N, C-alpha and C positions, 0 to 999 in steps of 0.2 A: 757219248760216242760221237766222234767226228764223222760227218758225212762228206761226200765228194765236194759239195759247195764250200764247206768249212775249209777243207784242204786246199781248194783253189784260192780262196781268200788269203789263207796263210802264205801260200806260195807267192801270190802277187805282192803281199806286204813285205815279204823277205826281199823282193827285188826293189821295191820302192815303198818305203814305210810312209811316205807323204802322200800317197795316192788318195784322192778324195773318195768319199762313200759313193758319190755319183759315178765316178770313173770305175770303181770296183764293181758297182752294180751293173754297169754296161758290159763289163768283162764276164760276169757270172750270170747275167740275165735276170737280175733281181732289182727291185727299187732301192734307191739310196737309203731309205728308212729301214728296209729289211736288212740290208748289209750292215748298217749302223747297229741294229739290234744284235746281229750275229757277232760283230766285233766286240761289242760290250759283253756279251755272254762269254766269248772266248777269253776276254780279260778277267771276268769274274771267276772263271773256272781255272785260272792260272795257266792257260794254254799260251796266250800272248802275254809275255811278261813285261814288255815295254817297247818303245820305239826309239831308236838310237841314231845318232848322226855318225856317219863314217868320216873320220878326220884324217887329213893328210898330215902325218906327224912330221915329215920333212919341212913342211911349211911353218911348223912351230919350232923350227931349229932342233928337231929330234930325229935326225936322219938314220941313226944307228938303232936297229931293233935286234933283239936277241931273245933266245929261249934259254932260260937258266934253270937247270935241274937242281933241286934242293934236297939235301939229306939233313934232317933236323937232328940236333943233339937228343940223346935219350930222354933227358929231363924236360924237353920242350913239348908242350901240348899243341895240338892243331889250333885250338882256340887262341892261345897266346901268340903263336906264330902269325895267325891271320890278323890279330889285333895289331901286332908290331908292323906288319908290312903296309898297313893302312897309313902309317906315318912316314914311309919312305917314298919320296917322289920318284916317278919314272916307272913304277910297276903298273902295268895295264891290266893284267889278268893273272890269276893264280888258280891252278887246277890240282886238286888232290889226286895222286896217281897210285897205281900198284907198281910193284917192281923194286928195283934197287934204290930209286930216289922216291921221296915222299911227295914233293910238289914239283910242278913245272910252272915257271913264271914267264910271262911275255913282258918284256921291258922295252922302253924307248929311252935313248940317251943322246947326248950331243956328240959324243965321240968315245973312243976306247978308254980314255982316262975317266970319263964320266961313268962308264960301265964298271970299271975297276972300283970306283968309289961306291957305287951302288952295291956291289958284291961285298965290299968291306962293311958297309952299313948293315947288310943282312947278317953277317957274321957277328957283329958287335951288338946289334939291337934285337935280332929276331931268333936267336938260338939256333943258328945254322952251323952245322958241323962240316959239311962238304958241299961243293957246287961243281957243276959241269955245264959250261956255256957253249952255245952255238950262235953265231951271228946269222941273222936272216938276210939272204941276198935278194929275195923277191917274194912277194905275197900275191897269190891269185885267189880272189874271192869267187867261190863256186856258186853259181846261180841255178843249178839243176833242181827240179822239183824233188825234194827228198822224202816227201810223204806218199810216194807211190810204191807199190810192191815192185821188187826187183824181178827182172825176167828170170825164168828158170834156166839153170846152167845145164840141165840134162833134159833131153827131149824124151817125151813119152811115146812109145811105139804101140 
């Protein structure tokens, strides 16, 4: 069970995963060693799954990002699809979904032609039957503490 201090540490690491144990400790009023122990426990319990760099894809000459909804062919399994997309450059993330489409991919490309090639590779190599694409115009990373209870929308009288 996570306590308030665990939640505070997680929120701080979401904002800056490179924050030192000393700095985290100053923010949550614990020693650096105690914070290090808590972080290691959160990792061992699979609460913290990793620490990642946020990359400016445009600086890597990948300025076009898109969301591509995927409907797999009936004979395509989730396992074979996921294995196939590991071999297609430009796919950043794949999310299994409910609804009309099976997966939503977030992709990064050089331009529209590169996006068309990526979609064609999905159809040829990953057992994709249909796609629906949307180009991302702007991303906003939200830094609100998501581990807090939401305020009630109804007031009690």
